[in-house]
SEVEXDO-840405 format. One record per residue (C-alpha): residue in three letters; x, y, z. Coordinates in pm, 1 decimal. Layout:
N
resn = ala; X = X; Y = Y; Z = Z $
...
REM end
This chain:
185
resn = met; X = 12617.6; Y = 2502.2; Z = 12740.6 $
resn = ser; X = 12398.2; Y = 2810.7; Z = 12785.9 $
resn = lys; X = 12088.9; Y = 2592.4; Z = 12740.4 $
resn = tyr; X = 12199.7; Y = 2382.2; Z = 13040.9 $
resn = lys; X = 12265.3; Y = 2694.2; Z = 13250.4 $
resn = gly; X = 11923.2; Y = 2833.6; Z = 13159.7 $
resn = phe; X = 11759.9; Y = 2509.2; Z = 13263.3 $
resn = ser; X = 11935.4; Y = 2516.8; Z = 13599.9 $
resn = asp; X = 11830.8; Y = 2878.3; Z = 13665.3 $
resn = thr; X = 11470.5; Y = 2807.7; Z = 13570.5 $
resn = ser; X = 11466.5; Y = 2485.9; Z = 13767.5 $
resn = ala; X = 11621.8; Y = 2651.8; Z = 14074.8 $
resn = asn; X = 11364.3; Y = 2932.1; Z = 14062.1 $
resn = arg; X = 11075.6; Y = 2685.5; Z = 14047.1 $
resn = tyr; X = 11203.4; Y = 2480.2; Z = 14341.2 $
resn = ser; X = 11271.9; Y = 2797.1; Z = 14543.1 $
resn = leu; X = 10923.9; Y = 2930.3; Z = 14483.9 $
resn = ala; X = 10771.4; Y = 2592.5; Z = 14572.2 $
resn = leu; X = 10964.8; Y = 2586.7; Z = 14900.6 $
resn = tyr; X = 10851.4; Y = 2940.1; Z = 14977.6 $
resn = glu; X = 10486.2; Y = 2858.3; Z = 14911.0 $
resn = leu; X = 10498.7; Y = 2536.8; Z = 15117.0 $
resn = ala; X = 10664.5; Y = 2713.3; Z = 15410.4 $
resn = asp; X = 10423.2; Y = 3005.9; Z = 15391.1 $
resn = glu; X = 10113.8; Y = 2782.9; Z = 15376.9 $
resn = ser; X = 10242.4; Y = 2581.9; Z = 15674.4 $
resn = asn; X = 10324.4; Y = 2896.0; Z = 15876.8 $
resn = leu; X = 10685.8; Y = 2780.9; Z = 15897.1 $
resn = leu; X = 10844.2; Y = 3051.1; Z = 15685.2 $
resn = arg; X = 11070.3; Y = 3194.1; Z = 15958.5 $
resn = gln; X = 11200.2; Y = 2849.2; Z = 16059.2 $
resn = val; X = 11257.9; Y = 2736.5; Z = 15700.2 $
resn = glu; X = 11435.0; Y = 3064.1; Z = 15621.2 $
resn = glu; X = 11664.7; Y = 3008.4; Z = 15922.2 $
resn = asn; X = 11729.5; Y = 2648.7; Z = 15810.4 $
resn = ser; X = 11804.1; Y = 2769.9; Z = 15459.0 $
resn = ser; X = 12054.4; Y = 3027.3; Z = 15585.1 $
resn = ala; X = 12218.4; Y = 2766.0; Z = 15807.9 $
resn = phe; X = 12257.5; Y = 2525.3; Z = 15514.7 $
resn = leu; X = 12403.8; Y = 2801.4; Z = 15297.1 $
resn = thr; X = 12655.1; Y = 2875.8; Z = 15571.2 $
resn = leu; X = 12740.7; Y = 2507.2; Z = 15588.1 $
resn = ile; X = 12790.1; Y = 2493.3; Z = 15210.5 $
resn = leu; X = 13015.3; Y = 2799.3; Z = 15214.4 $
resn = asn; X = 13221.5; Y = 2700.4; Z = 15518.9 $
resn = asn; X = 13254.3; Y = 2323.9; Z = 15476.4 $
resn = lys; X = 13438.1; Y = 2212.8; Z = 15161.9 $
resn = asp; X = 13357.1; Y = 1846.9; Z = 15223.2 $
resn = phe; X = 12983.2; Y = 1915.8; Z = 15234.6 $
resn = asn; X = 13008.9; Y = 2146.7; Z = 14934.5 $
resn = asn; X = 13189.8; Y = 1876.3; Z = 14736.3 $
resn = leu; X = 12940.7; Y = 1613.6; Z = 14852.0 $
resn = ile; X = 12634.3; Y = 1798.7; Z = 14724.9 $
resn = lys; X = 12798.1; Y = 1884.8; Z = 14392.7 $
resn = asp; X = 12920.9; Y = 1532.6; Z = 14316.9 $
resn = pro; X = 12671.8; Y = 1362.4; Z = 14081.8 $
resn = thr; X = 12825.1; Y = 1018.9; Z = 14145.1 $
resn = ile; X = 12728.1; Y = 1008.9; Z = 14514.5 $
resn = asn; X = 12462.3; Y = 749.1; Z = 14591.0 $
resn = gln; X = 12120.7; Y = 891.7; Z = 14685.1 $
resn = asp; X = 12107.0; Y = 679.8; Z = 15001.1 $
resn = ile; X = 12429.7; Y = 838.0; Z = 15124.2 $
resn = leu; X = 12291.7; Y = 1188.0; Z = 15061.1 $
resn = ile; X = 11963.7; Y = 1107.3; Z = 15237.0 $
resn = asn; X = 12155.3; Y = 972.2; Z = 15537.9 $
resn = val; X = 12369.8; Y = 1287.0; Z = 15550.5 $
resn = val; X = 12059.1; Y = 1508.5; Z = 15540.3 $
resn = lys; X = 11893.4; Y = 1292.1; Z = 15805.4 $
resn = lys; X = 12194.0; Y = 1319.4; Z = 16040.2 $
resn = ile; X = 12225.1; Y = 1695.4; Z = 15989.1 $
resn = ser; X = 11850.4; Y = 1735.0; Z = 16047.5 $
resn = glu; X = 11862.0; Y = 1537.4; Z = 16372.0 $
resn = thr; X = 12173.4; Y = 1711.3; Z = 16500.6 $
resn = phe; X = 12058.3; Y = 2066.3; Z = 16426.6 $
resn = lys; X = 11682.2; Y = 2017.8; Z = 16474.8 $
resn = ile; X = 11596.1; Y = 2108.6; Z = 16115.0 $
resn = glu; X = 11229.0; Y = 2172.5; Z = 16036.9 $
resn = ile; X = 11065.3; Y = 1854.8; Z = 15895.9 $
resn = leu; X = 10929.0; Y = 2045.8; Z = 15595.0 $
resn = phe; X = 11280.3; Y = 2159.6; Z = 15505.1 $
resn = lys; X = 11424.0; Y = 1809.9; Z = 15559.0 $
resn = asn; X = 11154.9; Y = 1662.1; Z = 15332.7 $
resn = phe; X = 11228.6; Y = 1926.6; Z = 15071.0 $
resn = leu; X = 11597.9; Y = 1832.1; Z = 15074.2 $
resn = ser; X = 11506.6; Y = 1463.9; Z = 15043.5 $
resn = phe; X = 11279.3; Y = 1550.1; Z = 14750.7 $
resn = leu; X = 11569.0; Y = 1730.1; Z = 14575.8 $
resn = ile; X = 11785.1; Y = 1423.1; Z = 14627.0 $
resn = ala; X = 11514.4; Y = 1192.2; Z = 14486.0 $
resn = lys; X = 11471.2; Y = 1418.6; Z = 14181.5 $
resn = arg; X = 11849.8; Y = 1436.6; Z = 14134.1 $
resn = arg; X = 11848.9; Y = 1814.5; Z = 14182.5 $
resn = phe; X = 12054.0; Y = 1827.0; Z = 14502.4 $
resn = phe; X = 12352.5; Y = 1974.6; Z = 14316.0 $
resn = tyr; X = 12136.7; Y = 2289.0; Z = 14265.3 $
resn = leu; X = 12093.6; Y = 2325.6; Z = 14643.0 $
resn = glu; X = 12306.1; Y = 2638.5; Z = 14685.4 $
resn = lys; X = 12134.3; Y = 2813.9; Z = 14395.1 $
resn = ile; X = 11787.2; Y = 2708.7; Z = 14517.0 $
resn = leu; X = 11848.9; Y = 2826.2; Z = 14873.4 $
resn = asn; X = 11999.8; Y = 3157.4; Z = 14762.0 $
resn = arg; X = 11696.4; Y = 3220.6; Z = 14542.7 $
resn = phe; X = 11464.0; Y = 3113.5; Z = 14827.3 $
resn = asn; X = 11624.0; Y = 3373.1; Z = 15057.3 $
resn = glu; X = 11586.1; Y = 3636.6; Z = 14784.8 $
resn = ile; X = 11215.9; Y = 3551.4; Z = 14749.3 $
resn = cys; X = 11170.3; Y = 3580.6; Z = 15127.2 $
resn = ser; X = 11335.2; Y = 3923.8; Z = 15123.5 $
resn = glu; X = 11123.8; Y = 4039.7; Z = 14829.6 $
resn = lys; X = 10802.6; Y = 3925.9; Z = 14996.9 $
resn = lys; X = 10901.0; Y = 4116.0; Z = 15315.6 $
resn = gly; X = 10963.5; Y = 4427.2; Z = 15109.6 $
resn = glu; X = 11336.0; Y = 4424.1; Z = 15177.1 $
resn = leu; X = 11590.1; Y = 4563.1; Z = 14937.1 $
resn = lys; X = 11918.3; Y = 4381.8; Z = 14895.3 $
resn = ala; X = 12225.3; Y = 4598.7; Z = 14946.5 $
resn = glu; X = 12593.6; Y = 4517.6; Z = 14921.3 $
resn = ile; X = 12868.6; Y = 4717.8; Z = 15083.7 $
resn = lys; X = 13241.4; Y = 4676.3; Z = 15038.1 $
resn = ser; X = 13477.6; Y = 4882.5; Z = 15246.7 $
resn = ala; X = 13851.7; Y = 4932.1; Z = 15245.7 $
resn = lys; X = 13869.7; Y = 4923.5; Z = 15625.4 $
resn = glu; X = 13700.6; Y = 4675.3; Z = 15855.7 $
resn = leu; X = 13370.9; Y = 4826.7; Z = 15975.4 $
resn = thr; X = 13232.0; Y = 4774.1; Z = 16325.3 $
resn = gln; X = 12881.5; Y = 4638.7; Z = 16382.0 $
resn = glu; X = 12777.4; Y = 4988.3; Z = 16494.7 $
resn = glu; X = 12902.6; Y = 5142.8; Z = 16168.1 $
resn = ile; X = 12728.1; Y = 4873.5; Z = 15962.4 $
resn = lys; X = 12402.7; Y = 4934.3; Z = 16153.2 $
resn = lys; X = 12434.2; Y = 5310.4; Z = 16098.5 $
resn = ile; X = 12484.5; Y = 5258.7; Z = 15723.6 $
resn = thr; X = 12190.3; Y = 5015.2; Z = 15710.0 $
resn = asp; X = 11965.1; Y = 5263.1; Z = 15893.1 $
resn = glu; X = 12072.1; Y = 5544.0; Z = 15659.8 $
resn = leu; X = 12003.5; Y = 5331.3; Z = 15350.5 $
resn = ser; X = 11664.1; Y = 5225.7; Z = 15492.4 $
resn = ser; X = 11576.6; Y = 5591.1; Z = 15545.1 $
resn = asn; X = 11694.5; Y = 5698.2; Z = 15198.6 $
resn = phe; X = 11526.6; Y = 5413.8; Z = 15010.4 $
resn = lys; X = 11219.0; Y = 5406.6; Z = 15238.8 $
resn = ser; X = 11242.3; Y = 5029.5; Z = 15265.1 $
resn = lys; X = 11392.5; Y = 4760.6; Z = 15484.7 $
resn = ile; X = 11746.4; Y = 4679.1; Z = 15379.7 $
resn = lys; X = 11905.0; Y = 4334.7; Z = 15383.9 $
resn = leu; X = 12274.5; Y = 4411.2; Z = 15389.1 $
resn = asn; X = 12565.5; Y = 4197.8; Z = 15272.3 $
resn = tyr; X = 12890.7; Y = 4344.4; Z = 15398.8 $
resn = ser; X = 13243.0; Y = 4255.2; Z = 15291.3 $
resn = his; X = 13587.0; Y = 4393.8; Z = 15359.8 $
resn = asp; X = 13797.5; Y = 4454.6; Z = 15046.4 $
resn = gln; X = 14148.6; Y = 4590.6; Z = 15102.5 $
resn = ser; X = 14200.9; Y = 4636.7; Z = 14728.2 $
resn = leu; X = 13973.0; Y = 4943.8; Z = 14743.5 $
resn = ile; X = 14258.3; Y = 5127.3; Z = 14923.3 $
resn = gly; X = 14005.7; Y = 5361.3; Z = 15090.9 $
resn = gly; X = 13634.8; Y = 5445.7; Z = 15080.5 $
resn = leu; X = 13319.3; Y = 5243.3; Z = 15019.1 $
resn = val; X = 13130.1; Y = 5077.6; Z = 14737.3 $
resn = val; X = 12754.5; Y = 5065.3; Z = 14803.0 $
resn = gln; X = 12508.5; Y = 4890.8; Z = 14574.0 $
resn = val; X = 12134.3; Y = 4888.5; Z = 14635.6 $
resn = gly; X = 11946.2; Y = 4720.4; Z = 14353.3 $
resn = ser; X = 12079.6; Y = 4875.3; Z = 14033.7 $
resn = ala; X = 12203.9; Y = 5192.3; Z = 14207.2 $
resn = met; X = 12576.5; Y = 5197.4; Z = 14281.4 $
resn = ile; X = 12782.1; Y = 5453.2; Z = 14469.1 $
resn = asp; X = 13157.9; Y = 5402.0; Z = 14443.5 $
resn = thr; X = 13362.9; Y = 5635.4; Z = 14664.0 $
resn = ser; X = 13668.1; Y = 5411.1; Z = 14669.9 $
resn = ile; X = 14015.6; Y = 5545.3; Z = 14605.3 $
resn = lys; X = 14069.4; Y = 5255.3; Z = 14365.9 $
resn = asn; X = 13780.4; Y = 5384.8; Z = 14150.8 $
resn = lys; X = 13908.9; Y = 5743.5; Z = 14160.9 $
resn = leu; X = 14256.5; Y = 5628.4; Z = 14053.4 $
resn = gln; X = 14096.2; Y = 5428.1; Z = 13770.2 $
resn = gln; X = 13905.6; Y = 5740.4; Z = 13655.0 $
resn = ile; X = 14226.8; Y = 5946.7; Z = 13657.7 $
resn = glu; X = 14406.2; Y = 5674.2; Z = 13460.3 $
resn = asn; X = 14123.7; Y = 5666.7; Z = 13203.0 $
resn = arg; X = 14138.2; Y = 6047.3; Z = 13161.7 $
resn = met; X = 14515.5; Y = 6031.3; Z = 13113.6 $
resn = ile; X = 14478.5; Y = 5762.3; Z = 12846.9 $
resn = glu; X = 14212.5; Y = 5967.1; Z = 12664.1 $
resn = ala; X = 14424.3; Y = 6286.1; Z = 12666.9 $
REM end
């Protein structure tokens, strides 16, 4: 089982890097990155599409027609459309989400961006998120690509992770620390 997972990770990385290099050489990196993000949003928000791409029994012609219709409707870059068709032909379309996520990571790395994740107990406004992003950019002296999520289970506070650095000021974490000290005593 782990051998199969390793193959999929390696395979996804290779396809992602190939897409990046093709888009970069063609001066279409920005457009392909936008298309990639749009497809990831579609995968996350549309269960039917998500199930379609992950079903190995779906005929390749059906998948190619779906990609063609999506490409025409949303004016997808031809390079990106051809890449998707290539994945279908090579029977790698079920890796699409993993490939596109890795592609976006490569784009961020090449731009010198750091990936940061923030979870907050209360819903943050766009202004607060921007302020936090600016502060992180200043502290880490790098552009920050921020993924924000609201997590009520934190009770209060924030959890910030930039690379391997994590700052957890949540009440949930503090209660867990108190519980651990009580158990040890």
